N, C-alpha and C positions, 0 to 999 in steps of 0.2 A: 672506318677505323678511327679517324680523328674525332668524329662525333662521340664515339664510345669512350675514348680516352680523355679528350679535352672538352667535350660538350659543344663544339662548334664545327662548322664546315671550313675547309681550307680556303684561303684567299689566294687567287692567282693575280700576280702583279706583272704588268708588262715592264720589263727592264729596259729594253731598247728594240727598235726596229732598224734594220740596216740593209743596205744593198739598193740597187736601182729599183724603180717602181715595178718594172716587169718581172723582177726576180727578188722580191723582198723576202727577208728572213726575220724571224721574231725570236727574242729571248724572253723567257718568262720565269719568274720565281714563284714557288709555292710557299706560303707562310701560314702558320697557325699561332695565334697569340703573339704576333710580332717576332716569332722565331722562324727563320728561314730554313727550310728543309732541303730544297733542291733548286737548281737552275737547269733549264733545258732550252734548246733551240729547235725551231721547226720552220717549215715553209708556210705555215699558217699559225695563227694564234692557238687554234684548237690543237693542232699537232704538238706544239710546244708545251701546252698545258698537260696533254696526255703523257708526254715523255717525262715532264717534271713530276707528275703524280706517280708514275711508276717508280721513279728514283726515290721519292719520298716514302712510298710504301715499303720499299726494300729497307730503307733506313729505320722506319718505325718497327718493322718486323724484327730486325736485328736487336733493337733496343728491348723488345719484349722477350727475346730469346735468352 
């Protein structure tokens, strides 16, 4: 969707990692052209990225509607 609308793929930025090493959590932001669409947390970077992508998709869908 971002490639169709903006001509680029989204960028996932690690905002922070927190918690003890054995139970680390990650917060990731998804950006397109320096516009931040969503933040999400997860037990892995991948999980946080996927959650942020889902939130961003909902936001983009509402903007289309």
